[in-house]
N, C-alpha and C positions, 0 to 999 in steps of 0.2 A: 188111505182109501179116498176115492174121488167123490165128488158131489153126486154123481149119478147113482153110485152104490147106495148112498143114504136116501136119495129120493125114491129109488125103487123099493128099498126096505120100508120106507114110510108109506108108500102106495100100497104095498102088500099088507100093511097093518091097518089100512082103511082110512088114511088121512087124505081127505078130498083136496085140501089146499096143495098137497104135494102133486096130485094128478094135474091140477091146473098149472102149477109151476113147471112141471115136466113138459106138458103140451106147449106152453108158451115158449119154452126154451128151444124146442126143436121144430115146431110147426113151420116157421118160415123156411128153414133149410130143406125140409122134406117137400114142402110145396114147390119151392124153386126147382128141386131135383125132378119131381114128377112133371112139372110144366116143361122143363128142358127135354124130357123124353116124349111127352104126348102132344106138346104144342097146342093144347086146348085148356084154357083156364078152368072151365067148368069141370072137365074130367080130372084135371090135376087136383082140384079141391076135393072131389069125390075120392080119388085115389089116396090123397093125404089123410083124409078122415078115416078111410078104411085101414090105412097103415096103422094109425093109432089104435083103432078098434081091435085089429088083429094082435097088436102088441099087448094090449091090456087083457085080451082073452087068453093069451099064452103066458101071462105073467106068473101064475103059480108054478109053471114049468121052467120059467126063465132063471138061468143062473148067471149072475153078473161076472163076466170074464173079460173085462176091458171096458169098452164104451157101449152104452146103450144106444148111442147114436148110430153105431155101425149096424146093430141089429135092426134098427128102424130103416136104414138104407137097404138092407137085404130084403126086408118085407116089402118096401116100396118098389124096389127093382123087380121083384117077383110079380107084384100086382100090375106093374106097367107091362111086363112080358105077357101076362094073361090078357091085358087090355088089347094088345096088338094081335094076339092069337084069335081073340073074339072078332076083331075087325076083319081079319083075313078069312074067317069062316062064313062071312055073309055071302050066301050063294047068289049067283047072278040071276037065278030064276025069279027072284023077288023084284028084279028091275023090270020096268015096262019094256015091251018088245023093242021099241025104237032106241031105248037107251042101251040095250045089250049089243046091238049092232055097232054102236058108235064107240064102244070101249076099245082102246088100242091094245095091241098084243104086248107081251112082256118085253120083247126086244125094242119096240117103239118107245115104251115107257122108260126103259133103261137109257136109251139113246137121248130121249128128251131130257131126262134128269141130268145126264152128263153135259148136255149142251146148254142147259138153262143158265141164264146169267144170274150170278149171285150178286144181289144188290145190298147185302148186309152180311155181317159176321154170322148172324142167325141162319141166313140162307146157306152160307158156306158150310156151317156145321151140319146142315141137313144133307150135304153131299158126301159126308164121311160115312164109313160103314157103321153099323150099330155099335160094334165093339169099340171102335175108335171114338165115336161120339160120347159113349158112356164114360170112357176114361177122361176125356177132356172135360165133360160136365163135372165129374167128381173132383178132378184135380184143380181146375181153375175156378169153376163157379161155386163149388161146395168147399173148396180149399182143404181137401183131405190130403193126407200124406200117402205116399206110394204103398206103405205097409197097410194102411187102413183100406185103401182101394183093393189091394190084393185079398184082404180078409173078406171084404164085402162081396167081391165077385168070385171068390173061391179060386183064385189064380195065384201063380207065383209072383213074387215081386219083380223078377227079371222079365216075366211076360208083360206085366203092367208097364214097366219101363220101355219095353220094345213097342208096345201099342201106343204109348204116349209119344214116343219119338216119331213113329210112323204117322200118327195123327197130326203132329205139328208140321211135319214135312208136307203132308197132303194139304193142310190148310194154307201153308205158304204158297204152294203151287196154285191152288184155287184162287187165292187172293191176288197173286201176281197177275194171273190171267185177267182179273177184273180191275186191274190198275189200283188196287188198294195199297200196294207196297211200292 
């Protein structure tokens, strides 16, 4: 059995020091993952805390079938998706009149994004599709295996390999245009 199995068992039995050990073990990884998705440190911290809160609230239903870390990533990924859905639902009617008129249409935004100069790897990552960016973040920044990423995202391993390959090719293309390579 792995360390997480025993930690979760101890947490379920009410040992507070195990809760602290568990949070200390995974907090940095989950925070980095959330930040990589939302690009705002304050929201990333909120989402990370909510991830652990949701994990502990679901603990009595949780069955350890591998790594607790993967379950945390699933929770964090869902919270980040919800964050973006809430951002998209902000109606324009709440903006002042003069601001509404100045908003560019979707085609202009898309063109501007494509033509924007990437001044860093971080900027280049933002030019990837959400799916590609997610795989890159999990594989390179969170150092997860293809199998773990497939489990977290509910995809096949071959699909994750395809996305990873496509994302790397796209990043090379973006970075070459910006004279990084």
